[in-house]
Steps between C-alpha positions, in 0.01 A plus 500: 500500500286681245385860511715636781460853360660783697684262729780489245591860586524414870723195476828690457446674834396175662808320369723760662381419853375143485730223620668359187305222337636158592413259221439143608467389139468686173124518556477544880597836649500622861528854636437691820325836471623798704207443737623147577235315297650201321395441139558176311378432147521228238453574132328219308564537125179458307277537807167677450431560869645678803476364854596734782496428872579678825641284779477660844723329757244491779236235567295322759789414733600867530178618666431542868207309646298824506526542122515134396376494142608858416706392198205308358267791580727727294505244220127562468502874559769606257274409209208694647622830361741791522430871561446547126350167389227277637512121521275483195728728298804290590316181404379649172852613407626142519187330367503724193825332396383143560761481777488413867604660828513311828689449826578246770636501855760258634674470835802709398388706204198649326480511120299720263518429129353570157529338158393683186567508124836655417361831372342562842814429702561862599145529635544182705825621659355841586174353632682256726727778626198721571309245705811409701610853579167683527217280629200707603406270791159667519311420818197358320722272290679375812164404649385327181821297473485415870178311429652334194800377703277371780313299235834374368597389852167321540548325166846380604365361827227320303760334275643192673806499273574862595444421867740207480774721353435786744514272801816334365677837481400563863628154599835540323562852632302532825486846658690644203383733220586237235222288647243776472247523217585787260131598481513599866217408732149624562600705806791678333308572179204634699722725713736635233431865421560692181783686676661171609506382139630834370779497760599146398518612136706808586747298707563206270418603142835675466781469240719274715228234494395529137594310184344581163526216249392495135526252216390481139522781245684727744777756484698525824605864466148608408362336814763677710376825351140420583591426860737795552396661828265215586470485882794740505352745749558422866723239664618192317365276773643198676452128447294305756693347792419131527579233754524129422259252662647328804216302661455131420230402247169356625494126412126450442185712459146372440226738385143378502315608187156372385614373158508171313876484440806522720762756401854422610805723499847387604784745553870518577707810561729539206758724332499878483492682167878554476609153606741361238308169515179659370568371149537150638179534699313580177595161357427322828155657516416382149590141588292512819179653362572782258363335186279224369794259477599567863499232766202642687282550193579160357435301817226697674292581192601283204569169673266511800234754401500653847487867396410716206747770607841435653811714462802649673632855485778722632482846660811705573550818702797711611567294812283187477315276261265206479440185300135396507282214379124520444246224437122476518344161568200337665509489883520121493823517297681761710715251690602329175596827329699617803680165507587523130629856524712412802637190328591687181670773702691245710615318187625824342694585816648148524576434133481827310392497137606310190696643209190457284291705745765772506503517120120511479482776763763701316321458165170609657651812657694589185186469289292705742757779497532497123122504446463798733729699271216524247301729732597860583310481830697196616829663403409820681406306814831313495691828472306672776506217751869425451605863532271557798599180681864448401623834370599338173345355188649186352463441130302193400824332393655568843186370672509181293872456567436505878236228460713287268783502753283320758599136553317203647720527808410868537130412502553225759684743727230769474220249554668410829544868590129568457292184540694357793376791714180547702186434296175693555169345396165678472178310439175680416185291483190360673688371806644617832814289492722365226339178369704184553 
């Protein structure tokens, strides 16, 4: 990383107390700072950019009902300023480089990240550290962002595709935080005080829950020096305590919405994020609906013209997961689309996939992984998510080796594990009952 300046004089002291670096490859390095913050970096020879991200191991499922949406609220507020810099000054610091700074909230983590030209890497690391550790949380900014989030909630409820996915999560995980929308709800956002949000930040934004990831033109030891003492004052914190969903999924939900199309989501409870079959599930998902050559895309869109958008996707958490299918079609074609999805799923469970489908899925996933290596932001995200979720970072070669080891029989077995279970179906459209 360029222009680290006086940090070089601090790194000797840091090296004496930091947990020894554990190289995953020659270019990927991992360390734990004395505070407990984990740092993982990947040097990209020839890169002209630096991407840095902070992954906080707390998200929507870790909130009580009273502060539902607190993680997302903080996602907004941390960029609103610190005691020494306003939101405008933070924005100008990044914009002046041509870079970007952003964030997102998930069910089990919240991420803040920046990507800048290499000679501004030090500034990006220090800026991200500042907003994470020292948010001002000014009362007037809390009120302004409250209105922004309420508008965001309203926009989501106006989007039938969003509604279909939100209601599917509720159906798959009823009465469980995994089924709850990460934005929160109007009542919780209205009621949440500035002190509630500050207390949530103080409790969870601690070293135990934090991973810093960086990729591009980076120097691991220099970044350790920049972060020396970061979040070091006070307790290290504890990880959230989570309980797995136990209630049965809801089979069918119909949401009346005054729109022209019907939006359908299908869901099955699936594998958790550490399940050894997760590599196999990635191939199975591609064959089902993960690409344009998938069974769903080819039959529903290409052969029958029943939908413009149709796809499947996988979500994985510490103790649960889901495999979902989405399609948008005209109300008169709902029954036909449901029948096709059910038939394709039943055929996969009964017969598995062909060797040709396995090879195509593998080639697609290999290519996607290789193409992502061109981008420092994608590499940083892979580092951060893997360290935060799994406590390890596999090299690309190791990742590819896990995928290449998957056989046709493995896919057939995992398809039965997942798709032979209870299916949930959500239909959003201009009707009160599922069209037949």
